BAZARO-72675 format. One line per 8 residues: number of its first residue (from 1); their letters; for each residue z, y, x of C-alpha. Coordinates in steps of 0.02 Angstrom, whole numbers, always signed. Layout:
BEGIN
NUM> A> Z:Y:X ~ ...
//
This chain:
BEGIN
1> MEKIWLKN> +706:+1190:-563 ~ +736:+1354:-481 ~ +635:+1346:-300 ~ +777:+1353:-204 ~ +696:+1284:-57 ~ +602:+1430:-24 ~ +744:+1527:+52 ~ +710:+1396:+190
9> YEPGVPPT> +553:+1435:+227 ~ +506:+1479:+399 ~ +418:+1667:+409 ~ +235:+1665:+372 ~ +245:+1508:+272 ~ +172:+1550:+103 ~ +243:+1506:-71 ~ +78:+1455:-145
17> IDPNSYAS> -85:+1409:-91 ~ -252:+1429:-169 ~ -330:+1263:-210 ~ -502:+1336:-264 ~ -511:+1442:-87 ~ -639:+1312:-51 ~ -753:+1215:-179 ~ -737:+1043:-100
25> LVQLAKES> -694:+944:+65 ~ -876:+960:+98 ~ -858:+1157:+110 ~ -692:+1149:+205 ~ -785:+1005:+331 ~ -927:+1126:+343 ~ -815:+1277:+403 ~ -746:+1181:+546
33> FEKFADKP> -922:+1097:+594 ~ -989:+1289:+631 ~ -831:+1356:+685 ~ -789:+1225:+825 ~ -985:+1159:+855 ~ -966:+1117:+1032 ~ -785:+1068:+1044 ~ -723:+903:+1036
41> CYSNMGKT> -686:+820:+857 ~ -624:+633:+865 ~ -624:+508:+1018 ~ -619:+311:+1028 ~ -624:+213:+1164 ~ -673:+360:+1300 ~ -816:+425:+1189 ~ -798:+590:+1102
49> LTYRQIDT> -918:+665:+974 ~ -914:+851:+964 ~ -891:+944:+770 ~ -1086:+989:+776 ~ -1124:+789:+803 ~ -1014:+732:+666 ~ -1099:+881:+563 ~ -1282:+807:+617
57> LSQTFADF> -1224:+614:+616 ~ -1149:+620:+430 ~ -1305:+715:+364 ~ -1416:+561:+426 ~ -1280:+440:+338 ~ -1293:+565:+185 ~ -1487:+556:+174 ~ -1472:+379:+189
65> LVNTCKLV> -1378:+346:+23 ~ -1480:+465:-67 ~ -1653:+437:-12 ~ -1638:+255:+66 ~ -1524:+180:-67 ~ -1542:+293:-217 ~ -1374:+315:-262 ~ -1332:+477:-365
73> KGDRVAIV> -1192:+584:-363 ~ -1019:+491:-418 ~ -1069:+332:-344 ~ -921:+245:-286 ~ -943:+191:-92 ~ -820:+82:+10 ~ -750:+109:+186 ~ -712:-54:+244
81> LPNVLQYP> -688:+18:+444 ~ -532:+19:+555 ~ -517:+194:+669 ~ -686:+206:+754 ~ -806:+348:+768 ~ -920:+284:+627 ~ -767:+337:+501 ~ -785:+505:+490
89> VVMFGIHR> -969:+505:+500 ~ -980:+396:+355 ~ -859:+471:+256 ~ -928:+653:+260 ~ -1103:+568:+219 ~ -1035:+508:+64 ~ -960:+663:+12 ~ -1096:+773:+77
97> AGMVAVNV> -1207:+652:-51 ~ -1095:+700:-195 ~ -1007:+502:-191 ~ -829:+440:-200 ~ -777:+352:-66 ~ -663:+202:-52 ~ -545:+165:+79 ~ -528:-26:+95
105> NPLYTPRE> -410:-108:+210 ~ -517:-214:+343 ~ -375:-339:+333 ~ -394:-374:+152 ~ -407:-543:+108 ~ -575:-598:-14 ~ -486:-600:-177 ~ -427:-413:-124
113> LKEILNDS> -583:-357:-59 ~ -659:-434:-218 ~ -531:-330:-343 ~ -549:-183:-253 ~ -745:-173:-267 ~ -764:-237:-455 ~ -620:-110:-506 ~ -693:+51:-407
121> GAKCVIIL> -873:-29:-448 ~ -936:+17:-279 ~ -1109:+2:-259 ~ -1119:+12:-61 ~ -1015:-56:+73 ~ -997:+1:+248 ~ -920:-134:+345 ~ -869:-198:+534
129> ENFAHVLQ> -946:-325:+560 ~ -796:-415:+638 ~ -741:-417:+427 ~ -940:-444:+373 ~ -903:-626:+345 ~ -749:-582:+207 ~ -869:-474:+120 ~ -996:-621:+116
137> EVLPATIV> -902:-720:+30 ~ -867:-623:-109 ~ -1036:-517:-133 ~ -1094:-642:-276 ~ -942:-591:-369 ~ -976:-421:-362 ~ -1115:-264:-419 ~ -1136:-220:-246
145> QHIVVTSL> -1316:-155:-200 ~ -1331:-115:-32 ~ -1213:-169:+117 ~ -1212:-52:+305 ~ -1132:-174:+434 ~ -1092:-71:+604 ~ -1036:-163:+766 ~ -867:-88:+869
153> GDLLGCIK> -981:+8:+975 ~ -1122:+82:+900 ~ -1063:+261:+925 ~ -1015:+237:+1116 ~ -1171:+259:+1193 ~ -1314:+151:+1243 ~ -1215:+62:+1386 ~ -1055:+55:+1364
161> GSLVNFVV> -1078:+20:+1160 ~ -1191:-128:+1222 ~ -1062:-192:+1327 ~ -904:-153:+1193 ~ -1031:-273:+1060 ~ -1053:-403:+1200 ~ -875:-430:+1231 ~ -820:-420:+1069
169> KYIKKMVP> -944:-533:+1001 ~ -974:-667:+1136 ~ -822:-655:+1262 ~ -682:-619:+1135 ~ -783:-706:+991 ~ -696:-584:+866 ~ -843:-578:+752 ~ -837:-739:+637
177> TWTIPDAH> -1017:-789:+582 ~ -1092:-693:+435 ~ -1265:-686:+350 ~ -1309:-535:+229 ~ -1484:-556:+184 ~ -1554:-369:+190 ~ -1396:-284:+250 ~ -1437:-110:+353
185> HFKAIMSG> -1377:-98:+522 ~ -1290:+53:+551 ~ -1358:+94:+729 ~ -1525:+83:+657 ~ -1498:+210:+509 ~ -1426:+336:+643 ~ -1581:+293:+767 ~ -1717:+412:+764
193> KPKKFTDA> -1733:+579:+734 ~ -1583:+650:+644 ~ -1611:+693:+456 ~ -1595:+880:+383 ~ -1499:+847:+212 ~ -1466:+975:+87 ~ -1286:+946:+25 ~ -1260:+906:-161
201> NVTGDDIA> -1165:+1022:-280 ~ -994:+970:-261 ~ -836:+1040:-346 ~ -671:+1023:-353 ~ -653:+922:-509 ~ -771:+801:-425 ~ -687:+631:-350 ~ -676:+636:-175
209> YLQYTGGT> -580:+462:-163 ~ -523:+321:-256 ~ -359:+283:-152 ~ -299:+108:-196 ~ -105:+91:-221 ~ +31:-33:-282 ~ +78:+141:-360 ~ +261:+172:-439
217> TGGLKGAI> +243:+23:-576 ~ +166:-90:-459 ~ +2:-191:-460 ~ -171:-119:-383 ~ -214:+39:-429 ~ -358:+162:-378 ~ -279:+331:-378 ~ -399:+476:-424
225> LTHRNMVA> -413:+603:-294 ~ -504:+752:-336 ~ -596:+868:-214 ~ -464:+989:-272 ~ -330:+883:-257 ~ -376:+859:-94 ~ -407:+1030:-24 ~ -243:+1079:-92
233> NVLQAYAW> -173:+956:+14 ~ -257:+998:+179 ~ -203:+1179:+144 ~ -46:+1136:+74 ~ -4:+1041:+255 ~ -95:+1173:+357 ~ +1:+1321:+288 ~ +148:+1215:+334
241> VGQFLHQK> +117:+1167:+511 ~ -9:+1310:+551 ~ +85:+1430:+637 ~ +103:+1288:+767 ~ -64:+1241:+776 ~ -104:+1437:+847 ~ +2:+1404:+1000 ~ -78:+1350:+1147
249> MEGGIITA> -111:+1153:+1105 ~ -183:+1045:+1258 ~ -239:+888:+1188 ~ -259:+796:+1028 ~ -185:+711:+906 ~ -154:+543:+909 ~ -221:+452:+759 ~ -146:+269:+759
257> LPLYHIFS> -102:+235:+569 ~ -284:+188:+493 ~ -397:+328:+437 ~ -407:+227:+270 ~ -207:+274:+225 ~ -190:+427:+146 ~ -52:+493:+286 ~ -160:+481:+404
265> LTANCLVF> -338:+546:+313 ~ -242:+703:+252 ~ -124:+765:+420 ~ -247:+685:+559 ~ -405:+682:+496 ~ -431:+829:+380 ~ -280:+957:+433 ~ -311:+946:+623
273> LKAGIPNI> -518:+947:+573 ~ -496:+1117:+497 ~ -355:+1168:+657 ~ -506:+1122:+795 ~ -393:+1002:+864 ~ -469:+821:+895 ~ -412:+661:+831 ~ -392:+531:+961
281> LITNPRDI> -427:+364:+865 ~ -321:+198:+903 ~ -427:+51:+854 ~ -276:-81:+870 ~ -103:+13:+856 ~ -36:-162:+863 ~ -85:-187:+1012 ~ +50:-82:+1096
289> PGFVKELK> +10:-108:+1278 ~ -153:-71:+1234 ~ -87:+85:+1143 ~ +12:+150:+1264 ~ -140:+142:+1417 ~ -243:+258:+1298 ~ -110:+375:+1287 ~ -116:+385:+1475
297> KNPFCVMT> -302:+417:+1479 ~ -283:+546:+1324 ~ -189:+719:+1344 ~ -101:+723:+1176 ~ +7:+859:+1105 ~ +42:+783:+934 ~ +82:+621:+826 ~ +112:+550:+676
305> GVNTLFNA> +164:+370:+628 ~ +312:+283:+523 ~ +473:+205:+580 ~ +415:+56:+645 ~ +268:+115:+747 ~ +405:+216:+836 ~ +539:+101:+875 ~ +378:-14:+934
313> LLHNEEFC> +341:+127:+1057 ~ +500:+176:+1117 ~ +537:-22:+1169 ~ +389:-9:+1278 ~ +447:+28:+1482 ~ +275:+111:+1500 ~ +284:+224:+1341 ~ +437:+273:+1392
321> SLDFSKFK> +387:+336:+1570 ~ +234:+439:+1503 ~ +211:+641:+1541 ~ +277:+716:+1379 ~ +255:+906:+1432 ~ +121:+942:+1331 ~ +178:+858:+1185 ~ +252:+983:+1037
329> FTLGGGMA> +288:+882:+885 ~ +290:+736:+790 ~ +269:+690:+601 ~ +346:+534:+539 ~ +298:+467:+354 ~ +340:+311:+279 ~ +492:+372:+184 ~ +620:+303:+291
337> VQKAVAQR> +629:+368:+483 ~ +791:+276:+549 ~ +928:+396:+625 ~ +942:+272:+782 ~ +740:+296:+807 ~ +732:+466:+774 ~ +874:+501:+903 ~ +810:+389:+1025
345> WKEVTGVP> +645:+465:+995 ~ +689:+644:+1057 ~ +790:+578:+1212 ~ +629:+500:+1260 ~ +485:+602:+1219 ~ +587:+779:+1220 ~ +506:+814:+1044 ~ +617:+793:+860
353> LIEAYGLT> +531:+676:+742 ~ +515:+784:+604 ~ +512:+679:+415 ~ +398:+712:+298 ~ +372:+636:+127 ~ +222:+591:+1 ~ +137:+477:-87 ~ -45:+405:-113
361> ETCPAVTI> -34:+504:-295 ~ -10:+658:-197 ~ -140:+650:-79 ~ +9:+628:-5 ~ +107:+777:+67 ~ +243:+826:-50 ~ +389:+871:+65 ~ +400:+917:+263
369> NPMTLTDY> +569:+967:+342 ~ +566:+1160:+441 ~ +428:+1122:+607 ~ +590:+1227:+694 ~ +682:+1077:+660 ~ +783:+1017:+815 ~ +884:+871:+778 ~ +880:+736:+646
377> NGSIGLPI> +934:+768:+483 ~ +927:+626:+347 ~ +819:+731:+237 ~ +642:+727:+201 ~ +614:+918:+192 ~ +579:+1057:+77 ~ +436:+1034:-48 ~ +288:+1122:+18
385> PSTEVKIC> +185:+1272:-51 ~ +132:+1260:-233 ~ +245:+1117:-247 ~ +366:+1078:-388 ~ +517:+925:-371 ~ +666:+899:-478 ~ +781:+754:-505 ~ +774:+658:-675
393> DENGNELP> +868:+524:-754 ~ +807:+380:-853 ~ +760:+483:-993 ~ +664:+629:-890 ~ +799:+757:-911 ~ +837:+860:-751 ~ +997:+818:-649 ~ +1088:+958:-556
401> VGETGELC> +1096:+984:-380 ~ +1181:+843:-300 ~ +1151:+714:-422 ~ +1065:+563:-398 ~ +889:+508:-506 ~ +730:+508:-496 ~ +607:+598:-389 ~ +465:+699:-496
409> VKGPQVMK> +338:+819:-423 ~ +208:+931:-501 ~ +83:+1011:-416 ~ -124:+1025:-362 ~ -90:+888:-258 ~ -46:+770:-388 ~ -183:+652:-424 ~ -306:+648:-603
417> GYWNKPEA> -229:+474:-655 ~ -269:+279:-608 ~ -424:+243:-622 ~ -479:+141:-775 ~ -298:+114:-809 ~ -236:+243:-941 ~ -96:+150:-991 ~ -38:+143:-799
425> TALVLSPD> -73:+318:-796 ~ +41:+376:-936 ~ +187:+271:-879 ~ +184:+390:-712 ~ +122:+555:-752 ~ +169:+687:-909 ~ +69:+760:-1019 ~ +112:+936:-908
433> GWLRTGDV> +77:+867:-754 ~ +264:+787:-687 ~ +227:+618:-574 ~ +355:+504:-603 ~ +386:+440:-403 ~ +472:+289:-433 ~ +609:+371:-285 ~ +786:+380:-310
441> ATVDNQGF> +814:+541:-235 ~ +938:+695:-212 ~ +932:+897:-171 ~ +1060:+1002:-91 ~ +1096:+1175:-129 ~ +961:+1224:+9 ~ +830:+1125:-57 ~ +813:+990:+53
449> FRIVDRKK> +799:+823:-26 ~ +841:+643:+13 ~ +774:+497:-41 ~ +925:+355:-56 ~ +796:+225:-104 ~ +671:+152:-206 ~ +699:+125:-385 ~ +631:-60:-389
457> DMIIVSGF> +744:-104:-211 ~ +885:-61:-270 ~ +1022:-202:-257 ~ +1153:-197:-400 ~ +1326:-274:-325 ~ +1462:-327:-462 ~ +1386:-164:-530 ~ +1393:-57:-390
465> NVYPNEVE> +1215:+17:-314 ~ +1156:-31:-149 ~ +1023:+70:-66 ~ +939:-28:+76 ~ +892:+117:+166 ~ +1084:+160:+195 ~ +1111:-8:+260 ~ +947:-37:+357
473> DVIAQMKE> +997:+138:+446 ~ +1190:+70:+487 ~ +1131:-103:+556 ~ +982:-10:+663 ~ +1111:+89:+744 ~ +1166:-76:+863 ~ +1083:-102:+1026 ~ +1040:-275:+982
481> VREVAVIG> +933:-232:+863 ~ +746:-198:+854 ~ +709:-198:+668 ~ +794:-257:+517 ~ +759:-259:+325 ~ +886:-274:+178 ~ +872:-349:+10 ~ +945:-403:-149
489> VKSASHGE> +974:-586:-159 ~ +1048:-685:-314 ~ +1250:-725:-306 ~ +1335:-831:-423 ~ +1495:-713:-409 ~ +1427:-549:-398 ~ +1245:-559:-483 ~ +1172:-483:-303
497> IVKAFIVR> +1229:-479:-125 ~ +1151:-387:+25 ~ +1046:-508:+147 ~ +999:-435:+307 ~ +826:-479:+388 ~ +851:-437:+596 ~ +723:-448:+739 ~ +844:-438:+874
505> KDPTLTAE> +818:-361:+1048 ~ +982:-468:+1116 ~ +952:-636:+1064 ~ +1135:-680:+1094 ~ +1182:-558:+938 ~ +1254:-663:+786 ~ +1266:-647:+614 ~ +1444:-635:+641
513> QVIAFCHK> +1423:-482:+747 ~ +1328:-374:+637 ~ +1436:-407:+479 ~ +1586:-314:+580 ~ +1487:-191:+637 ~ +1434:-144:+472 ~ +1608:-158:+398 ~ +1657:-21:+522
521> ELTGYKVP> +1516:+105:+421 ~ +1488:+39:+269 ~ +1610:-1:+109 ~ +1646:-164:+63 ~ +1499:-212:-75 ~ +1373:-136:+39 ~ +1404:-240:+196 ~ +1282:-406:+206
529> KEVEFRAE> +1352:-552:+156 ~ +1195:-663:+247 ~ +1104:-622:+399 ~ +940:-698:+433 ~ +871:-686:+615 ~ +668:-696:+635 ~ +534:-673:+759 ~ +450:-540:+659
537> LPKTNVGK> +470:-463:+503 ~ +329:-461:+363 ~ +238:-272:+364 ~ +98:-169:+279 ~ -49:-118:+355 ~ -1:+41:+425 ~ +179:-48:+488 ~ +304:-22:+338
545> VLRRALRE> +409:-155:+340 ~ +394:-271:+175 ~ +537:-313:+73 ~ +456:-366:-72 ~ +371:-514:+21 ~ +551:-561:+83 ~ +605:-556:-111 ~ +461:-666:-152
553> EELKLDKM> +518:-778:-19 ~ +665:-788:-82 ~ +622:-832:-259 ~ +531:-966:-204 ~ +672:-1020:-120 ~ +772:-1017:-294 ~ +934:-1020:-203 ~ +1096:-952:-261
561> YP> +1225:-887:-146 ~ +1406:-884:-180
//
């Protein structure tokens, strides 16, 4: 479609970027290592590493991979770490060695961990000792040859690090017993004289990450993200937010979402690395009181997150009383920032919650709202530079402005395909580079896109389409509601009906009150016929509510509603 969105670009934002302006992420990172050498780069638990230190430590780790493990360019190396200082060290080390980083959620079960290790063919694993017992269980069924185990405090300094490791292991007993013969210890690898390493010859066509996702067609798949893909998306996002980053910024960016997730990896770890703004790594954002204590200790100017994280913070009184005078902007991903949360966020922090949209398959950024946005507008924004977006029908035909259809994306950030899955790749990626996202959306005449819902989440009530996002957004406006998720359940009379799962803020809230409120805001067939109250809702590792898990529970019950 015609790039009607360009007319709403902010001054200074270019229509295109050059994805070949850096040969690889290695070159991009080294530029920052030199430019900001003695500035703080990553902070965690009160310890800060400078750009120079990350440069030196990552060289040492790259040397270990090549000269101790004897791994070669293109080998896959799995990172099983939460947000700790070790993560950027090993990640940049992997890239400098010319190898492929495979990001893994540390909370994965043995089955999930084994599946990723085997699918990727990882030969080396770097893992926090808290999760080493899980790796131990699956090792015999993998081809993993080298294991690096690290403890939480390994980069926090001798005294503090030793204390943290003692408390975690012996006081809090957070490290289950494990035995992995011949495992390398990260602290030992990093001890001694730093290694000078000659970086591998990495090009834009080389794979930077196998980033695992359920994908747009379901089932675990590794998105092949090349160095060119990643460099492109870093430059696209930087072009969008760069003018704000050039202002006086006091403090760092709060990195609460895990770095193994593509949103945090690109938006926080890499874009702000290029900008020279430190990442303040939050190891356990689910501990909201502990999270808020870290916010009190660390001056911050930017935060990224998802709806559930923002919502949880807004329900913490200490967060609401923080000093936000240095706070510049907030980026919200996860596709469904709710209006009530966005409005409350601005009331509390004084800055708008700027919504963006992306997928693992696009590294992830596709659209971002203008940075000058003052209020929530319900859209996912405008396509970023060098990005084409269109709305298509079921047959792939482009639809006119205002029509509802599947969002399709083309640009230098679109993945190469799914690892070893040509059939799954062909389902979503056309020969000419268009990615079918599986998201239902519309575009207005100003070029602003709006997500209606995921195709697979759509509810069909008596032949009418109901989009859960819309119903959830209405229910979230009730002051008695803390969280809500909506799914379709089987109905004898309507095919499907809407069911809402709610975590109450006010324990006196009733199903009848919820339904009555919805009747005021929604047409009849969209109103929930069933309401279930719960203590909590199932969520993904980054805090997005899992409607799929709720649907699976309903399927197991095999209940037919009226």
